[in-house]
ROTILUM-93331 format. One line per 4 residues: number of its first residue (from 1); for each residue x, y, z of C-alpha. Coordinates in nm, 2 decimals, always signed. Example, Ala and Ser with C-alpha at 12.3 -4.5 7.8 and 13.67 -1.06 7.14 Angstrom:
<sites>
1 = +1.23,-0.45,+0.78 | +1.37,-0.11,+0.71 .
</sites>
This chain:
<sites>
1 = -0.01,+0.03,+0.02 | +0.26,+0.21,+0.08 | +0.43,+0.21,-0.25 | +0.06,+0.29,-0.41 .
5 = +0.09,+0.59,-0.19 | +0.42,+0.70,-0.30 | +0.33,+0.64,-0.63 | +0.03,+0.86,-0.73 .
9 = +0.08,+1.12,-0.41 | +0.09,+1.47,-0.53 | +0.27,+1.56,-0.22 | +0.62,+1.53,-0.26 .
13 = +0.58,+1.40,-0.62 | +0.93,+1.50,-0.74 | +1.10,+1.31,-0.45 | +0.87,+1.04,-0.48 .
17 = +0.94,+0.96,-0.88 | +1.33,+0.88,-0.77 | +1.19,+0.64,-0.61 | +1.08,+0.47,-0.96 .
21 = +1.38,+0.56,-1.19 | +1.49,+0.27,-1.35 | +1.19,+0.08,-1.29 | +1.01,-0.09,-1.55 .
25 = +0.70,+0.13,-1.46 | +0.91,+0.40,-1.57 | +0.93,+0.28,-1.94 | +0.51,+0.23,-1.90 .
29 = +0.25,+0.45,-2.02 | +0.14,+0.43,-1.65 | +0.43,+0.66,-1.54 | +0.23,+1.01,-1.62 .
33 = +0.00,+0.92,-1.37 | +0.31,+0.94,-1.08 | +0.23,+1.21,-0.84 | -0.13,+1.33,-0.97 .
37 = -0.35,+1.27,-0.73 | -0.40,+1.38,-0.31 | -0.38,+1.03,-0.15 | -0.51,+0.94,+0.20 .
41 = -0.34,+0.63,+0.36 | -0.44,+0.48,+0.71 | -0.36,+0.16,+0.85 | -0.66,+0.06,+1.10 .
45 = -0.44,-0.24,+1.23 | -0.34,-0.05,+1.55 | -0.70,-0.07,+1.63 | -0.71,-0.35,+1.88 .
49 = -0.84,-0.25,+2.17 | -1.04,-0.45,+2.48 | -1.36,-0.22,+2.52 | -1.52,+0.02,+2.30 .
53 = -1.43,+0.33,+2.49 | -1.08,+0.25,+2.46 | -1.16,+0.19,+2.09 | -1.30,+0.50,+2.03 .
57 = -1.01,+0.70,+2.21 | -0.75,+0.51,+1.98 | -0.97,+0.62,+1.66 | -0.95,+0.97,+1.78 .
61 = -0.56,+0.98,+1.83 | -0.50,+0.76,+1.45 | -0.74,+1.02,+1.29 | -0.58,+1.32,+1.47 .
65 = -0.23,+1.16,+1.32 | -0.39,+1.12,+0.99 | -0.52,+1.48,+0.99 | -0.15,+1.57,+1.07 .
69 = -0.03,+1.50,+0.77 | -0.23,+1.73,+0.62 | -0.19,+2.04,+0.78 | -0.08,+2.27,+0.43 .
73 = -0.45,+2.27,+0.38 | -0.49,+2.49,+0.70 | -0.45,+2.81,+0.53 | -0.72,+2.73,+0.23 .
77 = -1.01,+2.63,+0.45 | -1.30,+2.87,+0.51 | -1.44,+3.00,+0.83 | -1.71,+2.67,+0.82 .
81 = -1.42,+2.41,+0.74 | -1.16,+2.53,+0.96 | -1.28,+2.48,+1.28 | -1.38,+2.13,+1.22 .
85 = -1.05,+2.04,+1.07 | -0.88,+2.19,+1.39 | -1.12,+1.92,+1.60 | -1.02,+1.64,+1.39 .
89 = -0.64,+1.75,+1.43 | -0.67,+1.81,+1.83 | -0.86,+1.48,+1.85 | -1.10,+1.73,+1.98 .
93 = -1.38,+1.64,+1.79 | -1.79,+1.49,+1.92 | -1.71,+1.11,+1.82 | -2.04,+1.08,+1.69 .
97 = -1.87,+1.33,+1.44 | -1.54,+1.13,+1.38 | -1.78,+0.88,+1.16 | -1.78,+1.17,+0.89 .
101 = -1.37,+1.19,+0.94 | -1.22,+1.04,+0.61 | -1.51,+1.14,+0.40 | -1.48,+1.53,+0.50 .
105 = -1.07,+1.49,+0.42 | -1.15,+1.35,+0.07 | -1.36,+1.70,+0.04 | -1.12,+1.96,+0.11 .
109 = -0.83,+1.76,-0.05 | -0.98,+1.79,-0.33 | -1.08,+2.15,-0.33 | -0.74,+2.26,-0.29 .
113 = -0.60,+2.02,-0.56 | -0.88,+2.01,-0.79 | -0.84,+1.64,-0.82 | -1.00,+1.37,-0.68 .
117 = -0.85,+1.14,-0.42 | -0.72,+0.83,-0.40 | -0.82,+0.65,-0.06 | -0.60,+0.39,+0.12 .
121 = -0.74,+0.17,+0.39 | -0.49,-0.09,+0.56 | -0.62,-0.37,+0.75 | -0.96,-0.27,+0.73 .
125 = -1.13,-0.57,+0.93 | -0.85,-0.53,+1.26 | -1.07,-0.31,+1.45 | -1.38,-0.56,+1.35 .
129 = -1.21,-0.85,+1.45 | -1.08,-0.73,+1.80 | -1.47,-0.60,+1.86 | -1.56,-0.93,+1.79 .
133 = -1.28,-1.08,+2.04 | -1.38,-0.83,+2.32 | -1.77,-0.87,+2.25 | -1.85,-0.47,+2.11 .
137 = -1.92,-0.60,+1.77 | -2.22,-0.41,+1.77 | -2.11,-0.09,+1.92 | -1.79,-0.12,+1.63 .
141 = -2.00,-0.22,+1.30 | -2.26,+0.05,+1.36 | -1.98,+0.31,+1.35 | -1.78,+0.16,+1.09 .
145 = -2.07,+0.09,+0.86 | -2.10,+0.48,+0.84 | -1.70,+0.57,+0.91 | -1.61,+0.38,+0.57 .
149 = -1.96,+0.39,+0.34 | -1.93,+0.78,+0.38 | -1.60,+0.74,+0.21 | -1.68,+0.48,-0.02 .
153 = -2.01,+0.56,-0.09 | -2.18,+0.81,-0.33 | -1.83,+1.03,-0.28 | -1.81,+1.24,-0.60 .
157 = -1.47,+1.36,-0.44 | -1.29,+1.00,-0.48 | -1.10,+0.86,-0.77 | -1.04,+0.49,-0.61 .
161 = -1.08,+0.36,-0.26 | -0.87,+0.02,-0.22 | -0.87,-0.14,+0.08 | -0.74,-0.48,+0.24 .
165 = -0.83,-0.73,+0.52 | -0.85,-1.10,+0.57 | -1.21,-1.18,+0.61 | -1.50,-0.99,+0.44 .
169 = -1.80,-0.83,+0.68 | -2.05,-0.93,+0.44 | -2.40,-0.94,+0.63 | -2.32,-0.59,+0.82 .
173 = -2.36,-0.44,+0.50 | -2.03,-0.22,+0.52 | -1.99,-0.25,+0.14 | -2.31,-0.36,-0.01 .
177 = -2.41,-0.06,-0.17 | -2.07,+0.01,-0.34 | -2.07,+0.10,-0.70 | -1.83,-0.04,-0.91 .
181 = -1.68,-0.28,-0.60 | -1.41,-0.52,-0.70 | -1.32,-0.86,-0.47 | -0.98,-0.98,-0.56 .
185 = -0.85,-1.24,-0.31 | -0.59,-1.47,-0.35 | -0.76,-1.71,-0.55 | -0.79,-1.50,-0.81 .
189 = -0.53,-1.50,-1.12 | -0.56,-1.10,-1.18 | -0.27,-0.89,-0.98 | -0.16,-1.25,-0.86 .
193 = +0.21,-1.17,-0.91 | +0.22,-0.83,-0.77 | +0.19,-0.92,-0.39 | +0.48,-1.14,-0.30 .
197 = +0.83,-1.18,-0.43 | +0.85,-1.39,-0.76 | +1.11,-1.68,-0.78 | +1.31,-1.50,-1.03 .
201 = +1.29,-1.19,-0.79 | +1.45,-1.38,-0.50 | +1.71,-1.56,-0.68 | +1.81,-1.19,-0.86 .
205 = +1.80,-1.03,-0.47 | +2.00,-1.34,-0.33 | +2.33,-1.24,-0.60 | +2.27,-0.87,-0.58 .
209 = +2.31,-0.93,-0.19 | +2.59,-1.20,-0.22 | +2.42,-1.44,+0.02 | +2.57,-1.77,-0.04 .
213 = +2.24,-1.95,+0.07 | +2.11,-2.18,-0.22 | +1.76,-2.09,-0.36 | +1.61,-2.45,-0.25 .
217 = +1.69,-2.36,+0.09 | +1.52,-2.05,+0.06 | +1.26,-2.20,-0.10 | +1.17,-2.45,+0.18 .
221 = +1.19,-2.17,+0.44 | +0.96,-1.90,+0.25 | +0.80,-1.99,-0.08 | +0.48,-2.20,-0.14 .
225 = +0.26,-1.93,-0.17 | +0.01,-1.97,-0.46 | -0.19,-1.69,-0.61 | -0.38,-1.76,-0.86 .
229 = -0.19,-1.90,-1.11 | +0.15,-1.74,-0.92 | +0.40,-1.92,-0.70 | +0.52,-1.65,-0.46 .
233 = +0.74,-1.62,-0.15 | +0.71,-1.41,+0.18 | +0.79,-1.09,+0.14 | +0.80,-1.00,+0.46 .
237 = +1.01,-1.27,+0.56 | +1.23,-1.29,+0.26 | +1.34,-0.88,+0.33 | +1.39,-0.98,+0.70 .
241 = +1.62,-1.34,+0.59 | +1.81,-1.06,+0.35 | +1.88,-0.83,+0.60 | +1.94,-1.08,+0.88 .
245 = +2.09,-1.36,+0.66 | +1.96,-1.66,+0.84 | +1.71,-1.93,+0.81 | +1.46,-1.86,+1.06 .
249 = +1.10,-1.81,+1.11 | +0.99,-1.39,+1.05 | +0.67,-1.43,+1.00 | +0.45,-1.25,+1.28 .
253 = +0.08,-1.23,+1.38 | -0.25,-1.16,+1.21 | -0.58,-1.00,+1.30 | -0.70,-1.33,+1.27 .
257 = -0.53,-1.53,+1.52 | -0.79,-1.47,+1.78 | -1.05,-1.65,+1.56 | -0.81,-1.94,+1.46 .
261 = -0.72,-2.00,+1.81 | -1.14,-2.01,+1.90 | -1.21,-2.25,+1.63 | -0.87,-2.48,+1.75 .
265 = -1.01,-2.48,+2.11 | -1.31,-2.66,+2.01 | -1.21,-2.85,+1.74 | -1.36,-3.18,+1.67 .
269 = -1.19,-3.51,+1.58 | -1.24,-3.39,+1.19 | -1.07,-3.12,+1.24 | -0.77,-3.27,+1.42 .
273 = -0.77,-3.57,+1.16 | -0.72,-3.26,+0.91 | -0.46,-3.08,+1.10 | -0.27,-3.44,+1.13 .
277 = -0.27,-3.45,+0.75 | -0.12,-3.12,+0.72 | +0.15,-3.13,+0.98 | +0.24,-3.50,+0.79 .
281 = +0.29,-3.31,+0.49 | -0.03,-3.40,+0.35 | -0.36,-3.23,+0.14 | -0.67,-3.18,+0.24 .
285 = -1.00,-3.10,+0.01 | -1.20,-2.82,+0.11 | -1.50,-2.57,+0.01 | -1.35,-2.19,-0.02 .
289 = -1.61,-2.00,-0.16 | -1.42,-1.67,-0.05 | -1.76,-1.55,+0.08 | -1.72,-1.63,+0.44 .
293 = -1.86,-1.36,+0.71 | -1.74,-1.28,+1.05 | -2.06,-1.36,+1.20 | -2.00,-1.72,+1.09 .
297 = -1.64,-1.77,+1.09 | -1.65,-2.03,+1.40 | -1.86,-2.30,+1.18 | -1.60,-2.58,+1.04 .
301 = -1.56,-2.53,+0.65 | -1.49,-2.14,+0.75 | -1.22,-2.20,+0.99 | -1.01,-2.35,+0.61 .
305 = -1.11,-2.03,+0.43 | -0.97,-1.80,+0.75 | -0.61,-2.02,+0.76 | -0.58,-1.96,+0.39 .
309 = -0.65,-1.58,+0.39 | -0.45,-1.57,+0.71 | -0.13,-1.65,+0.49 | -0.13,-2.03,+0.69 .
313 = -0.25,-2.24,+0.40 | -0.21,-2.22,+0.08 | -0.38,-2.37,-0.26 | -0.23,-2.64,-0.38 .
317 = -0.47,-2.69,-0.68 | -0.83,-2.65,-0.79 | -1.03,-2.98,-0.78 | -1.35,-2.83,-0.85 .
321 = -1.56,-2.52,-0.85 | -1.52,-2.40,-0.50 | -1.32,-2.69,-0.40 | -0.94,-2.68,-0.33 .
325 = -0.65,-2.87,-0.26 | -0.49,-2.71,+0.06 | -0.13,-2.74,+0.22 | +0.09,-2.59,+0.42 .
329 = +0.31,-2.35,+0.26 | +0.67,-2.38,+0.38 | +0.88,-2.48,+0.69 | +0.82,-2.12,+0.88 .
333 = +0.49,-2.18,+0.84 | +0.50,-2.48,+1.00 | +0.67,-2.43,+1.30 | +0.49,-2.08,+1.35 .
337 = +0.19,-2.29,+1.32 | +0.26,-2.51,+1.58 | +0.40,-2.28,+1.86 | +0.11,-2.02,+1.80 .
341 = -0.23,-2.23,+1.76 | -0.12,-2.62,+1.88 | +0.06,-2.57,+2.19 | -0.15,-2.31,+2.28 .
345 = -0.50,-2.44,+2.19 | -0.45,-2.80,+2.30 | -0.12,-2.80,+2.47 | +0.16,-2.95,+2.31 .
349 = +0.17,-3.29,+2.52 | -0.22,-3.32,+2.50 | -0.18,-3.27,+2.10 | +0.10,-3.53,+2.04 .
353 = -0.09,-3.75,+2.24 | -0.45,-3.72,+2.05 | -0.26,-3.75,+1.71 | -0.04,-4.04,+1.86 .
357 = -0.38,-4.24,+1.90 | -0.52,-4.14,+1.57 | -0.23,-4.29,+1.43 | -0.23,-4.59,+1.61 .
361 = -0.57,-4.67,+1.58 | -0.68,-4.62,+1.95 | -1.03,-4.49,+1.90 | -1.13,-4.48,+2.26 .
365 = -0.78,-4.29,+2.38 | -0.84,-4.07,+2.10 | -1.17,-3.95,+2.17 | -1.08,-3.93,+2.56 .
369 = -0.82,-3.66,+2.44 | -1.04,-3.46,+2.25 .
</sites>
């Protein structure tokens, strides 16, 4: 998302232009779009509070920091917009009016630059998952329906909005009225080679940084993801590996960890049997629709969809309409998945006992350990 921001942003456009020197995009027709639009970039990943009151305070601070990036607008605002802008800037706004913060900012940016605004929202679902975890989901969803909706629906000042997340909040109706909404998941072919490093790119990187590890070693740790028809490496892990030059786990947890733990905590023999297959390097076949909703994620089929979209599983191949063969992508994920979920949710010894009983066909002992 930061690359998109730096490419399109009208602020510091000449300095940002240098970031794309000698890259393929510099030779393309798209370079004429560089530095041509006001850009709002907001990340919601830090809104992970345990109460709605704390979340409201965090949101005020987040909006204040966002508005501080646009203090240059203060000199151009009229007598009506100036006091309102200052209230957002100083985190002194009534919470009821915080819902319109993004929509208002797009308008004043448009009026300043006479150009439509690009809005980037990263991890839009993070505060909703936290709200679900800590039992203030109803309050949160009522707020975010307006907060996101006012900025994205029927906004005459918006050029395009791009949002990222791991789950869809369909039933809440946040995006139900959006015009020209297009959803691209890791199952889609379009843009599949733009989010992650391809093998060719990783090989070039190892050579450029004079790293002695051979590609198969790096591949076994960080490769294995399949986006559409493209096989990609985890970019976060590769960048950390290049910096530290050690083959180890760099994966960081995601917003979906709580949901995964909730399902695993109450898992049944069917889920445990599938987990055993995965840890033994086998594949499992599951229905993946891409339409799971936060309100129904704690059911059997949705756990595999959540694991897939959170990066803990990857597609091996498509079997049929909405039916996919799934597997663990690499060593890094196998290690992290075990440490983060299996040992915590079941206890390492209990999980080993359960799996051992299943392997030895000791059904009574297996059921006792569930």
